[in-house]
C-alpha positions in Angstrom: 0.0 0.0 0.0 1.4 3.4 -1.0 1.6 5.9 1.9 0.0 9.2 1.0 2.1 12.3 1.8 0.8 14.9 4.2 0.1 18.1 2.5 0.1 21.5 4.2 -0.3 24.9 2.5 1.9 27.5 4.1 2.3 31.2 3.3 6.0 32.2 3.4 7.5 35.7 3.0 9.0 36.7 -0.3 12.5 36.8 1.4 12.2 33.1 2.1 11.6 32.3 -1.6 14.4 34.7 -2.6 16.8 32.9 -0.2 15.8 29.5 -1.6 16.5 30.7 -5.2 19.9 32.2 -4.2 21.0 29.0 -2.5 19.5 26.6 -5.0 17.3 24.8 -2.5 13.6 24.4 -3.3 11.2 25.9 -0.8 9.6 22.4 -0.3 13.0 20.9 0.6 13.9 23.8 2.9 10.6 23.4 4.8 10.8 19.6 4.9 14.3 19.9 6.3 13.3 22.4 9.0 10.3 20.3 10.0 12.6 17.2 10.2 15.0 19.1 12.4 12.3 20.1 14.8 11.3 16.4 15.1 15.0 15.4 15.7 15.4 13.9 12.3 17.4 14.5 9.1 17.4 13.3 5.6 20.3 10.9 4.7 22.0 10.5 1.3 19.2 8.2 0.2 16.5 10.8 1.1 15.3 8.7 4.1 14.5 10.3 7.5 17.0 9.2 10.2 17.6 10.5 13.7 19.9 13.5 14.0 23.3 12.6 15.4 23.4 13.3 19.1 19.7 14.1 19.2 17.9 13.2 22.4 14.6 11.7 21.1 
């Protein structure tokens, strides 16, 4: 069974989009990364969520 992704519509300031464009990171990837960090997770080289090193979860 395929897992359906959670979708959230979020308004972000224009400066966030500009920063993403300058750094070459998509807004979606930046927000996913920030959400993962808040949860004590990070994306590995295979784009899988794994615990942050040294994170107390």
